KETOR-791108 format. One record per residue: z, x, y of N, C-alpha, C in turn; residue in one letter. Coordinates in steps of 0.02 Angstrom, whole numbers, padded with zeros to 5 digits, always signed. Layout:
ZXYZXYZXYA
...
This chain:
-02374+01753+01279-02351+01684+01278-02335+01661+01207M
-02383+01675+01162-02373+01655+01092-02313+01691+01062K
-02306+01755+01082-02249+01794+01057-02183+01763+01080K
-02181+01740+01142-02120+01709+01170-02103+01645+01133S
-02155+01607+01117-02145+01545+01081-02117+01559+01011I
-02145+01611+00979-02121+01629+00911-02049+01651+00914R
-02031+01690+00965-01962+01713+00972-01916+01652+00983I
-01938+01606+01026-01898+01547+01040-01888+01504+00977L
-01942+01496+00938-01937+01457+00876-01891+01491+00826L
-01896+01559+00824-01852+01596+00780-01779+01587+00798F
-01765+01589+00864-01696+01580+00887-01671+01510+00870I
-01714+01460+00882-01695+01391+00868-01682+01381+00793L
-01726+01410+00752-01718+01404+00679-01654+01439+00657S
-01640+01496+00686-01579+01532+00668-01517+01493+00687S
-01520+01462+00746-01463+01421+00769-01452+01361+00723C
-01508+01329+00704-01504+01272+00660-01476+01292+00592L
-01499+01349+00566-01475+01373+00502-01400+01389+00506F
-01381+01423+00560-01310+01441+00568-01266+01378+00573A
-01291+01328+00609-01253+01265+00615-01247+01230+00548Y
-01302+01228+00510-01301+01196+00444-01254+01233+00397S
-01257+01300+00399-01213+01339+00356-01140+01328+00375L
-01127+01325+00441-01059+01313+00465-01034+01245+00442F
-01077+01195+00445-01058+01127+00424-01043+01125+00349T
-01085+01157+00309-01076+01157+00236-01011+01193+00218I
-01001+01252+00248-00940+01290+00234-00879+01252+00257V
-00884+01221+00316-00827+01182+00342-00809+01124+00298G
-00860+01089+00272-00848+01032+00228-00817+01056+00161K
-00844+01112+00135-00817+01139+00072-00743+01159+00081A
-00728+01189+00139-00658+01208+00151-00614+01147+00158Y
-00640+01093+00189-00601+01031+00195-00586+01002+00127S
-00636+01002+00082-00624+00978+00014-00568+01019-00019Y
-00574+01085-00013-00525+01129-00044-00456+01117-00016Y
-00450+01115+00050-00384+01108+00082-00352+01041+00064K
-00392+00987+00065-00363+00921+00052-00345+00912-00021E
-00387+00939-00067-00370+00935-00137-00306+00975-00152N
-00299+01031-00117-00239+01072-00125-00177+01034-00102K
-00183+00998-00047-00126+00959-00022-00105+00906-00072Q
-00153+00872-00103-00136+00820-00152-00106+00851-00215Y
-00128+00910-00233-00097+00944-00290-00023+00958-00275E
-00009+00978-00213+00060+00991-00193+00102+00927-00194Q
+00072+00871-00173+00108+00808-00175+00123+00787-00246L
+00073+00796-00291+00084+00780-00361+00140+00823-00391R
+00145+00884-00366+00197+00928-00391+00267+00906-00371G
+00272+00862-00322+00337+00838-00300+00361+00777-00337Q
+00318+00749-00378+00337+00689-00416+00320+00700-00489V
+00353+00663-00531+00338+00664-00603+00320+00594-00623E
+00255+00579-00619+00231+00512-00632+00232+00498-00707I
+00258+00439-00724+00259+00417-00794+00223+00351-00799T
+00173+00348-00842+00136+00285-00851+00184+00231-00876Y
+00170+00170-00857+00214+00115-00878+00217+00109-00954S
+00163+00126-00988+00163+00122-01061+00212+00173-01091T
+00218+00231-01060+00264+00282-01085+00336+00261-01074E
+00350+00234-01014+00418+00210-01000+00436+00154-01049I
+00389+00109-01059+00402+00051-01102+00421+00073-01172A
+00386+00122-01197+00399+00143-01266+00466+00180-01273S
+00492+00206-01217+00553+00246-01220+00616+00206-01205E
+00614+00168-01148+00677+00140-01124+00676+00066-01111V
+00618+00034-01115+00615-00035-01092+00631-00084-01147A
+00662-00138-01126+00673-00194-01173+00630-00252-01152S
+00587-00274-01196+00539-00325-01179+00574-00393-01173E
+00554-00431-01123+00580-00499-01114+00522-00547-01113V
+00533-00610-01130+00478-00658-01130+00448-00665-01061P
+00382-00664-01056+00347-00673-00992+00336-00747-00980S
+00390-00782-00971+00386-00854-00965+00423-00879-00904E
+00401-00934-00878+00436-00967-00824+00476-01024-00854V
+00543-01019-00853+00583-01070-00887+00578-01137-00852P
+00578-01189-00893+00577-01257-00866+00645-01275-00838S
+00647-01318-00788+00709-01340-00759+00740-01398-00798K
+00707-01421-00850+00733-01475-00892+00735-01450-00964V
+00775-01481-01006+00781-01457-01076+00714-01461-01112P
+00703-01412-01157+00642-01414-01197+00645-01469-01250S
+00706-01491-01263+00715-01546-01310+00756-01600-01277Q
+00741-01663-01292+00778-01719-01262+00807-01761-01319V
+00863-01797-01307+00893-01839-01360+00843-01890-01386P
+00848-01905-01450+00803-01954-01480+00816-02024-01453S
+00878-02035-01431+00894-02100-01401+00921-02089-01331Q
+00892-02122-01283+00911-02115-01213+00940-02181-01189V
+01001-02179-01160+01029-02241-01134+00981-02277-01087P
+00981-02342-01091+00933-02382-01051+00942-02371-00976S
+01003-02354-00954+01014-02346-00882+00996-02276-00858E
+00980-02231-00903+00964-02163-00883+00896-02160-00850A
+00889-02119-00797+00824-02113-00764+00774-02078-00810P
+00711-02094-00801+00658-02061-00839+00644-01993-00810V
+00646-01941-00850+00634-01872-00827+00571-01846-00859V
+00527-01819-00817+00465-01789-00844+00481-01720-00872E
+00464-01710-00934+00477-01646-00966+00414-01604-00963V
+00420-01545-00929+00363-01500-00922+00372-01441-00970K
+00319-01423-01005+00325-01368-01053+00335-01301-01017P
+00368-01255-01051+00376-01188-01024+00308-01154-01018I
+00296-01122-00960+00231-01091-00947+00236-01017-00963R
+00197-00994-01009+00197-00924-01027+00152-00886-00979K
+00178-00832-00950+00140-00792-00903+00089-00748-00940M
+00033-00732-00908-00019-00694-00942-00008-00619-00942P
+00052-00596-00927+00067-00525-00930+00138-00515-00956Y
+00151-00456-00982+00216-00439-01010+00263-00413-00956T
+00325-00433-00957+00375-00407-00911+00425-00366-00951I
+00437-00305-00928+00485-00260-00961+00542-00245-00913L
+00603-00254-00937+00663-00237-00898+00685-00166-00914N
+00696-00127-00861+00717-00058-00869+00780-00047-00828V
+00824-00004-00853+00887+00011-00818+00874+00034-00747N
+00911+00008-00698+00900+00026-00627+00921+00096-00609P
+00946+00135-00657+00964+00205-00642+00903+00245-00619D
+00843+00219-00630+00782+00253-00607+00774+00247-00532Y
+00812+00203-00499+00807+00192-00427+00861+00231-00390L
+00845+00251-00328+00896+00284-00287+00937+00233-00249D
+00978+00256-00202+01023+00211-00166+00985+00163-00120E
+00922+00177-00105+00881+00132-00064+00835+00089-00107K
+00847+00087-00171+00805+00050-00218+00733+00075-00220D
+00726+00139-00210+00661+00172-00217+00663+00214-00281V
+00609+00211-00320+00605+00252-00380+00620+00325-00362L
+00665+00355-00399+00688+00422-00382+00632+00473-00378K
+00579+00464-00419+00524+00511-00417+00487+00511-00351E
+00495+00457-00311+00461+00453-00246+00509+00463-00187Y
+00573+00472-00200+00622+00475-00146+00605+00529-00095S
+00587+00588-00117+00572+00643-00072+00511+00628-00029N
+00457+00603-00061+00396+00587-00024+00408+00531+00026L
+00448+00481+00006+00461+00424+00051+00499+00447+00113Y
+00542+00496+00105+00578+00524+00163+00530+00559+00211K
+00476+00588+00183+00428+00624+00224+00382+00576+00262Q
+00366+00519+00231+00322+00470+00264+00337+00401+00235N
+00369+00358+00274+00389+00292+00251+00330+00243+00247S
+00269+00266+00264+00209+00225+00253+00189+00225+00179D
+00221+00267+00141+00207+00269+00069+00229+00204+00036L
+00182+00170+00002+00200+00107-00032+00191+00111-00107V
+00162+00166-00131+00154+00171-00203+00113+00231-00225G
+00094+00230-00288+00053+00284-00317+00005+00253-00367W
-00058+00272-00362-00109+00243-00406-00138+00296-00453I
-00151+00275-00515-00182+00317-00565-00234+00277-00603Q
-00290+00310-00618-00340+00280-00662-00363+00336-00709M
-00333+00341-00767-00344+00398-00812-00414+00401-00841P
-00433+00461-00863-00494+00470-00902-00548+00511-00868G
-00546+00516-00802-00598+00552-00766-00582+00627-00763F
-00635+00669-00760-00625+00741-00755-00588+00759-00691K
-00608+00727-00636-00570+00733-00574-00525+00671-00570V
-00460+00680-00578-00416+00622-00587-00409+00579-00525P
-00404+00514-00536-00382+00468-00483-00306+00465-00490I
-00272+00499-00445-00200+00511-00452-00172+00526-00382D
-00159+00473-00344-00145+00482-00273-00088+00436-00247Y
-00055+00459-00195-00009+00413-00159-00049+00359-00125P
-00019+00301-00117-00050+00244-00083-00011+00231-00019V
-00048+00229+00037-00017+00220+00102-00032+00149+00127M
+00006+00128+00178-00007+00063+00210+00015+00069+00283Q
-00031+00051+00328-00017+00053+00400-00022-00017+00430A
-00022-00020+00496-00026-00085+00530-00097-00109+00537D
-00146-00069+00516-00216-00089+00516-00251-00049+00461D
-00315-00065+00450-00353-00032+00397-00394+00028+00422N
-00380+00050+00484-00416+00106+00512-00375+00171+00509E
-00310+00164+00514-00267+00222+00525-00277+00277+00473Y
-00275+00258+00408-00279+00308+00355-00350+00322+00330Y
-00399+00294+00364-00468+00311+00346-00482+00385+00356L
-00453+00414+00409-00464+00484+00425-00399+00521+00437K
-00346+00499+00403-00281+00534+00407-00254+00545+00337R
-00221+00601+00329-00192+00617+00263-00120+00594+00259D
-00086+00614+00206-00017+00593+00196+00029+00614+00253F
+00013+00671+00283+00053+00697+00338+00032+00669+00406K
-00013+00621+00404-00039+00587+00465-00082+00634+00508K
-00108+00686+00478-00152+00731+00513-00225+00713+00500K
-00269+00734+00546-00340+00719+00539-00366+00746+00473S
-00406+00704+00438-00428+00722+00371-00497+00695+00359S
-00540+00737+00330-00608+00716+00312-00607+00662+00259F
-00563+00670+00209-00561+00623+00153-00515+00564+00166A
-00470+00570+00215-00423+00516+00228-00374+00507+00171G
-00349+00446+00163-00299+00431+00111-00321+00370+00071S
-00292+00362+00013-00297+00298-00023-00246+00252+00010I
-00268+00191+00028-00222+00148+00065-00230+00075+00045F
-00176+00038+00052-00173-00033+00037-00191-00073+00099M
-00224-00130+00089-00241-00174+00146-00178-00190+00186D
-00186-00186+00251-00127-00194+00294-00096-00263+00289Y
-00134-00314+00268-00105-00381+00264-00071-00394+00197I
-00076-00347+00150-00047-00358+00084+00029-00355+00085N
+00058-00403+00051+00128-00399+00030+00126-00390-00046N
+00131-00329-00070+00118-00317-00141+00167-00350-00188P
+00226-00368-00162+00275-00402-00205+00258-00476-00214Q
+00217-00504-00169+00205-00576-00168+00133-00595-00181M
+00085-00556-00155+00015-00577-00155-00015-00576-00226D
-00063-00621-00236-00098-00625-00300-00150-00570-00308M
-00172-00541-00252-00225-00491-00255-00206-00432-00210N
-00191-00376-00240-00176-00315-00203-00242-00277-00194I
-00260-00261-00131-00324-00229-00116-00311-00158-00093V
-00346-00111-00124-00336-00040-00109-00404-00007-00095I
-00405+00032-00041-00467+00065-00018-00461+00141-00025Y
-00520+00173-00031-00522+00246-00030-00594+00269-00022G
-00603+00327+00010-00669+00355+00017-00695+00380-00051H
-00760+00378-00060-00792+00406-00119-00820+00474-00101A
-00783+00527-00116-00803+00594-00095-00854+00623-00145M
-00897+00667-00119-00950+00695-00160-00925+00740-00216N
-00864+00766-00208-00836+00808-00261-00796+00766-00312D
-00804+00699-00306-00772+00651-00351-00697+00642-00339H
-00671+00673-00286-00601+00663-00269-00593+00594-00236S
-00530+00575-00224-00514+00509-00198-00544+00456-00245M
-00586+00411-00219-00619+00361-00262-00691+00380-00278F
-00706+00445-00277-00774+00468-00290-00801+00447-00358G
-00758+00443-00408-00780+00422-00474-00799+00348-00477N
-00779+00310-00426-00791+00238-00427-00853+00218-00387L
-00885+00265-00354-00942+00248-00311-00998+00214-00351M
-01010+00236-00411-01062+00206-00454-01032+00180-00519N
-00969+00162-00517-00933+00140-00577-00970+00082-00611Y
-00991+00033-00572-01024-00027-00599-01091-00012-00631Y
-01120+00046-00616-01187+00063-00643-01183+00111-00702A
-01123+00130-00722-01115+00179-00776-01075+00150-00833R
-01109+00136-00888-01076+00106-00946-01022+00153-00974A
-01033+00219-00967-00982+00266-00992-00918+00263-00952D
-00922+00232-00892-00862+00224-00851-00831+00155-00860K
-00873+00103-00849-00844+00036-00846-00825+00008-00915Y
-00844+00043-00968-00822+00020-01035-00766+00063-01063T
-00755+00123-01034-00706+00169-01063-00644+00178-01018K
-00655+00181-00953-00600+00193-00906-00582+00127-00873H
-00540+00089-00906-00526+00020-00884-00452+00007-00869T
-00410+00058-00875-00339+00051-00860-00325+00076-00789K
-00286+00037-00753-00264+00057-00686-00188+00049-00684I
-00154+00101-00659-00082+00099-00653-00064+00103-00579F
-00023+00057-00556+00001+00057-00488+00077+00056-00488L
+00107+00109-00463+00179+00111-00456+00197+00097-00383N
+00235+00044-00373+00262+00031-00306+00329+00067-00299L
+00363+00056-00245+00425+00092-00233+00480+00073-00283M
+00476+00012-00310+00531-00009-00354+00507-00050-00415N
+00443-00046-00430+00417-00080-00489+00351-00046-00509T
+00328-00060-00570+00267-00029-00595+00221-00082-00626Q
+00156-00074-00614+00107-00121-00639+00055-00084-00681F
+00033-00117-00734-00023-00093-00774-00077-00146-00775E
-00139-00128-00760-00194-00176-00754-00251-00158-00802Y
-00292-00209-00817-00351-00200-00859-00411-00227-00820E
-00465-00187-00814-00524-00206-00776-00558-00266-00809V
-00580-00314-00767-00617-00372-00794-00681-00386-00755F
-00693-00348-00700-00754-00361-00661-00770-00300-00618S
-00835-00283-00613-00857-00230-00569-00928-00243-00546T
-00941-00229-00483-01006-00244-00453-01012-00211-00385Y
-01071-00214-00356-01083-00193-00287-01088-00256-00244A
-01054-00255-00186-01052-00314-00143-01062-00295-00070A
-01094-00340-00033-01098-00331+00039-01028-00327+00067N
-01018-00285+00116-00951-00275+00144-00922-00339+00173R
-00964-00387+00189-00940-00451+00217-00922-00502+00163D
-00937-00486+00100-00920-00532+00046-00844-00535+00037Y
-00818-00594+00028-00746-00603+00026-00716-00588-00043N
-00716-00524-00061-00683-00503-00123-00612-00478-00109Y
-00592-00478-00045-00529-00449-00025-00476-00501-00009R
-00489-00564-00024-00440-00617-00008-00375-00603-00046Q
-00319-00612-00011-00254-00596-00041-00209-00657-00050T
-00219-00709-00010-00177-00769-00013-00221-00831-00025N
-00193-00879-00060-00231-00938-00079-00187-01000-00070F
-00218-01052-00044-00180-01112-00026-00163-01156-00086S
-00199-01146-00141-00187-01188-00201-00212-01152-00263S
-00192-01176-00321-00216-01148-00384-00292-01156-00390D
-00317-01213-00366-00389-01225-00371-00429-01174-00330D
-00404-01159-00270-00438-01110-00229-00438-01042-00263E
-00381-01024-00292-00375-00960-00327-00421-00958-00388Y
-00423-01012-00426-00466-01014-00485-00540-01008-00466L
-00560-01039-00411-00628-01032-00386-00644-00959-00370D
-00596-00926-00337-00603-00855-00320-00611-00813-00383F
-00568-00825-00433-00572-00788-00496-00639-00798-00530L
-00663-00859-00529-00727-00874-00561-00784-00836-00527Q
-00783-00836-00461-00836-00802-00422-00837-00728-00436R
-00780-00695-00433-00780-00623-00441-00792-00602-00514I
-00774-00645-00561-00790-00630-00631-00864-00638-00644R
-00895-00690-00615-00966-00702-00625-01010-00648-00594D
-00984-00614-00543-01023-00561-00510-01025-00496-00551K
-00981-00490-00599-00977-00427-00636-01042-00413-00673S
-01062-00350-00673-01123-00330-00709-01111-00325-00784I
-01048-00326-00803-01030-00320-00873-00980-00376-00891Y
-00990-00407-00948-00946-00461-00970-00889-00432-01011N
-00829-00432-00982-00770-00404-01016-00736-00455-01062Y
-00760-00517-01061-00731-00570-01103-00655-00576-01093N
-00635-00575-01030-00564-00581-01013-00550-00651-00988V
-00498-00681-01016-00477-00748-00994-00435-00742-00931E
-00447-00786-00883-00411-00785-00820-00378-00852-00807L
-00318-00850-00779-00282-00911-00762-00255-00906-00691T
-00228-00961-00667-00201-00962-00599-00137-00921-00593S
-00109-00898-00649-00050-00856-00648-00066-00781-00649D
-00130-00764-00658-00148-00694-00659-00141-00661-00591D
-00117-00599-00591-00113-00559-00530-00163-00502-00535K
-00193-00485-00478-00249-00439-00478-00235-00376-00436L
-00274-00325-00452-00283-00269-00406-00358-00262-00395I
-00378-00249-00333-00449-00239-00315-00456-00171-00283T
-00502-00130-00310-00518-00065-00282-00585-00069-00247L
-00588-00041-00187-00649-00045-00147-00665+00025-00120S
-00729+00045-00128-00750+00110-00102-00823+00108-00081T
-00848+00165-00057-00916+00169-00032-00968+00159-00088C
-01028+00142-00067-01083+00132-00114-01143+00170-00089N
-01171+00214-00130-01229+00254-00108-01295+00228-00134N
-01293+00172-00171-01355+00144-00198-01388+00096-00149E
-01349+00056-00115-01376+00004-00070-01362+00018+00003F
-01325+00071+00020-01315+00089+00089-01246+00072+00115G
-01237+00086+00181-01171+00080+00212-01144+00008+00213D
-01188-00041+00208-01165-00110+00212-01137-00136+00146E
-01138-00095+00095-01115-00117+00029-01055-00076+00006Y
-01017-00106-00039-00958-00074-00067-00960-00080-00143R
-00933-00030-00177-00922-00034-00249-00853-00065-00260S
-00851-00116-00303-00790-00156-00311-00768-00157-00384V
-00703-00152-00395-00674-00158-00461-00615-00207-00457I
-00614-00255-00501-00557-00301-00507-00523-00291-00574H
-00458-00292-00575-00420-00286-00638-00362-00335-00636A
-00343-00361-00695-00288-00409-00699-00226-00374-00726K
-00169-00398-00703-00105-00371-00724-00092-00388-00798L
-00074-00338-00837-00057-00350-00907+00015-00331-00923I
+00046-00292-00878+00115-00271-00891+00149-00253-00826K
+00212-00274-00819+00252-00256-00761+00320-00231-00783Q
+00343-00177-00753+00410-00150-00765+00454-00167-00706I
+00510-00198-00719+00559-00217-00668+00624-00180-00683I
+00650-00148-00632+00713-00110-00640+00771-00155-00623Y
+00811-00172-00673+00862-00223-00664+00922-00209-00709T
+00979-00235-00690+01040-00227-00731+01037-00267-00795D
+00984-00310-00801+00977-00351-00862+00948-00312-00920N
+00929-00249-00906+00898-00210-00960+00948-00195-01015A
């Protein structure tokens, strides 16, 4: 009887070991296969940081919103003339660079993404955050909901790591806050480097540039806030009914940061928010990074 029990326990232990080994090997192979696929995608494009383009071909233009009335008015105004309120020109808090539209294809898509866009029209951009040993350097997808690309890759096939994707409600050309999600993988791929970003001074003080290339424009951002938040906390708001509401939002997310970046914020600032898993406080929490726009490249005949 005892011998039978020992044999049964041995068989059970062997089965458990085999299952664990199969799971580990399967996960390792998934990491390898998916990282290989993203390497192939990177090989199909030649990404250029906005700073590199700016230094080569861009002509800088004033980041200002022109007033609809003259900046200067006559010293003497006829008594019958209506009184006109003169509003000062508002300088935007980021630089705008005009670049020749030859970089765009016939569909107004940046030529470096034309081939990928033909393969999957859910492609809305490409994100980079330089400085990490395992690079954050991925296509950005967008679907009709925030579930689709959680477990699907660029080819829409089942994927352990999923894709980097933009919130389905975002209109990146219009919204004040672009929200982008990604899994934090244990091999540091996808947003793995950001899982504990807020807790690592070597990360949140050194790796603070984020580049987002959309299909026909490019953005460069600077981090101003990072923290861990409950998944129900409203850090993902994209639209605001007034400047006051937006300023309240900016104040809240800046005050939550574990590090003071001493960045000034205004109602004209545009943001990018990165959201990923958090392993310090559990499944109900997310690691969050906010960055403000500091430079935009626009492809236009005015260059």
